[in-house]
Backbone bond lengths (Angstrom), bond angles and torsions (degrees), N, CA, C in turn:
res aa  C-N    CA-C-N  psi(-1)  N-CA   C-N-CA  omega(-1)  CA-C   N-CA-C  phi
1 M - - - 1.441 - - 1.528 110.02 -
2 A 1.318 116.07 -43.94 1.460 120.09 -179.06 1.524 111.23 -62.87
3 M 1.335 116.70 -40.69 1.466 120.01 -179.91 1.530 110.91 -65.78
4 T 1.317 117.16 -34.33 1.466 121.02 177.52 1.524 110.63 -68.34
5 L 1.311 116.54 -45.28 1.466 120.17 179.99 1.524 111.27 -63.57
6 W 1.311 116.71 -41.36 1.464 121.26 -176.69 1.526 111.63 -80.76
7 G 1.330 116.67 -46.57 1.454 120.56 -174.01 1.507 114.71 -80.18
8 I 1.316 117.88 -48.62 1.466 121.02 -174.98 1.525 112.28 -92.13
9 M 1.319 117.02 -44.21 1.464 119.41 -177.81 1.525 112.21 -84.75
10 A 1.354 117.03 -6.85 1.467 124.24 174.44 1.533 113.97 58.65
11 L 1.334 116.37 35.32 1.463 119.56 174.17 1.523 108.85 -76.38
12 T 1.308 116.66 153.59 1.464 120.54 175.96 1.533 108.93 -70.67
13 P 1.333 117.32 157.91 1.467 119.02 177.31 1.537 112.60 -55.42
14 A 1.313 117.30 -37.19 1.471 120.28 179.21 1.529 111.29 -64.45
15 R 1.335 117.45 -40.85 1.475 120.63 179.44 1.529 110.46 -70.35
16 V 1.338 117.01 -36.66 1.469 120.01 176.77 1.524 109.41 -62.21
17 R 1.321 115.66 -46.59 1.466 119.82 -179.87 1.526 111.55 -61.07
18 A 1.303 116.59 -39.73 1.465 120.36 179.06 1.528 111.27 -63.98
19 R 1.328 117.43 -33.72 1.466 121.22 179.82 1.524 112.21 -80.36
20 I 1.329 117.31 -28.73 1.462 121.63 -174.58 1.526 112.13 -88.63
21 C 1.317 117.23 -45.75 1.468 121.72 -173.08 1.521 111.38 -77.59
22 V 1.315 115.28 141.30 1.459 120.13 -177.21 1.518 113.54 -82.83
23 S 1.326 117.59 -22.95 1.460 119.42 -179.30 1.532 109.61 -123.11
24 P 1.323 116.61 94.28 1.456 119.46 -179.15 1.527 112.03 -64.42
25 S 1.319 114.57 149.77 1.457 120.63 -179.38 1.517 109.33 -130.00
26 V 1.310 116.28 140.74 1.459 119.73 177.13 1.519 111.09 -76.58
27 A 1.336 117.84 -9.94 1.466 121.81 -178.89 1.527 112.63 -83.52
28 W 1.332 117.94 -7.21 1.460 120.58 -179.53 1.516 110.17 -66.47
29 G 1.301 114.76 143.92 1.462 120.93 175.40 1.524 110.51 -91.64
30 T 1.312 115.43 -156.02 1.461 119.71 -178.84 1.527 112.04 -93.08
31 E 1.318 118.10 -11.01 1.462 122.01 -179.89 1.526 109.82 -111.98
32 W 1.310 115.32 169.28 1.451 120.71 178.68 1.519 107.13 -143.46
33 A 1.327 116.37 102.99 1.464 122.00 -175.19 1.521 111.89 -60.03
34 T 1.320 117.93 -35.46 1.458 121.49 -178.91 1.520 110.92 -63.02
35 L 1.307 118.25 -39.69 1.465 122.24 178.88 1.524 110.44 -60.06
36 R 1.318 116.49 -45.35 1.463 120.45 178.71 1.527 111.35 -68.28
37 R 1.320 117.23 -36.43 1.464 121.04 177.89 1.533 110.17 -63.31
38 W 1.337 116.87 -42.65 1.460 120.62 176.86 1.522 110.57 -61.34
39 A 1.324 117.17 -43.58 1.463 120.76 -179.72 1.531 111.31 -64.21
40 H 1.334 116.81 -39.22 1.468 119.85 176.85 1.534 110.30 -61.97
41 A 1.317 117.47 -43.48 1.461 121.37 179.85 1.532 110.84 -65.06
42 Q 1.306 116.56 -39.52 1.457 120.45 -179.11 1.518 111.97 -73.35
43 R 1.328 116.86 -27.43 1.467 120.50 177.05 1.529 110.02 -57.49
44 A 1.307 116.50 -41.75 1.468 120.68 179.82 1.532 111.00 -67.25
45 L 1.328 116.83 -35.00 1.470 120.17 -178.16 1.526 112.52 -71.05
46 V 1.325 117.74 -36.48 1.468 120.45 -177.54 1.522 111.88 -99.31
47 D 1.339 117.45 5.37 1.461 123.79 175.48 1.532 112.26 53.86
48 M 1.327 115.22 60.71 1.462 121.88 177.43 1.528 108.16 -116.37
49 P 1.326 119.33 104.72 1.461 121.86 -175.14 1.524 113.52 -59.83
50 A 1.327 115.34 141.17 1.467 121.88 -177.78 1.517 112.15 -63.54
51 A 1.323 117.83 -30.28 1.462 120.70 -178.15 1.527 111.83 -70.80
52 V 1.320 117.37 -17.26 1.461 120.67 -174.89 1.529 112.64 -109.97
53 F 1.336 117.38 -38.68 1.462 121.24 -172.10 1.523 111.76 -116.49
54 T 1.335 116.48 136.47 1.456 121.35 175.41 1.534 109.04 -77.84
55 L 1.314 115.87 166.60 1.463 119.56 178.15 1.525 111.29 -63.64
56 R 1.320 117.27 -34.90 1.469 119.95 177.95 1.531 110.46 -65.97
57 E 1.329 117.37 -37.43 1.466 120.49 177.10 1.529 111.35 -67.25
58 V 1.318 116.02 -35.15 1.470 120.29 174.17 1.526 108.91 -63.08
59 A 1.315 116.75 -45.18 1.466 121.22 178.51 1.524 110.95 -59.90
60 Q 1.324 117.24 -40.81 1.463 120.96 177.72 1.523 110.68 -59.78
61 R 1.321 116.75 -46.84 1.461 120.57 -177.49 1.519 111.28 -66.10
62 V 1.306 117.01 -42.66 1.467 120.40 179.22 1.532 110.10 -63.28
63 A 1.314 117.07 -41.00 1.469 120.99 177.89 1.526 110.65 -64.85
64 Q 1.322 117.61 -40.61 1.468 121.17 177.87 1.527 111.18 -61.66
65 I 1.323 116.09 -40.94 1.466 119.90 178.27 1.526 110.33 -63.37
66 A 1.326 116.57 -44.74 1.468 120.56 179.82 1.525 110.82 -63.49
67 I 1.318 117.34 -43.58 1.470 121.16 179.58 1.528 109.77 -62.77
68 G 1.311 116.84 -39.79 1.462 120.64 179.23 1.517 113.40 -64.96
69 R 1.315 117.85 -23.06 1.466 122.03 179.25 1.526 113.26 -90.15
70 A 1.328 117.25 -2.99 1.469 120.58 179.72 1.531 109.75 -67.01
71 P 1.321 116.94 149.04 1.468 119.96 177.81 1.534 110.95 -61.16
72 P 1.319 117.58 146.28 1.467 120.94 179.73 1.527 113.49 -56.43
73 S 1.316 117.35 -28.08 1.466 120.23 -179.81 1.528 112.83 -65.41
74 L 1.337 117.31 -15.40 1.465 121.05 -179.02 1.536 112.95 -101.16
75 R 1.307 118.88 9.01 1.468 121.42 -175.03 1.530 113.61 -60.47
76 T 1.307 118.46 -23.61 1.466 120.22 178.00 1.526 112.26 -98.23
77 A 1.329 116.78 -0.96 1.471 121.20 179.05 1.526 109.74 -75.57
78 P 1.328 118.04 162.18 1.469 120.27 175.60 1.526 110.95 -56.08
79 I 1.335 116.35 149.15 1.467 119.28 -175.24 1.528 112.72 -62.69
80 V 1.324 117.49 -28.77 1.458 119.64 178.54 1.538 109.47 -66.74
81 A 1.323 117.21 -40.25 1.466 121.02 177.35 1.522 110.31 -65.91
82 Q 1.328 117.14 -40.06 1.458 120.56 177.30 1.522 111.26 -63.12
83 A 1.335 116.39 -42.35 1.470 120.31 179.92 1.521 111.17 -64.13
84 C 1.321 117.16 -42.06 1.477 120.39 178.09 1.515 111.05 -62.74
85 A 1.332 116.46 -45.39 1.463 120.23 179.69 1.523 110.83 -65.98
86 G 1.301 117.07 -41.37 1.457 120.75 -179.85 1.507 112.89 -68.06
87 A 1.315 116.95 -34.38 1.466 121.11 179.96 1.523 111.52 -68.18
88 T 1.309 116.82 -27.09 1.465 120.41 -179.39 1.518 112.87 -99.44
89 A 1.337 117.48 -1.79 1.465 121.28 -178.52 1.520 110.72 -70.67
90 R 1.290 114.58 142.05 1.473 120.39 176.12 1.517 107.77 -91.74
91 L 1.298 114.69 140.96 1.462 119.14 178.34 1.498 111.31 -99.08
């Protein structure tokens, strides 16, 4: 879900964190280290070299893969719902 919000919907890391985390904090800054850490980990899984692709582009690709794995019955659902369903789908 976070990769979809950041990569495809182009929300800032702060807005992604506000949508993802259940307990908002006024101490949060404008960045979110966990989001970047997830993107770094996913970069290795989808084999996207750092010299060519930004972390946001990695997030876009990971979100596209998750959306593509969503059940056909969800094709008209919001892309965030498709990404969540696709991320949990068994192959």
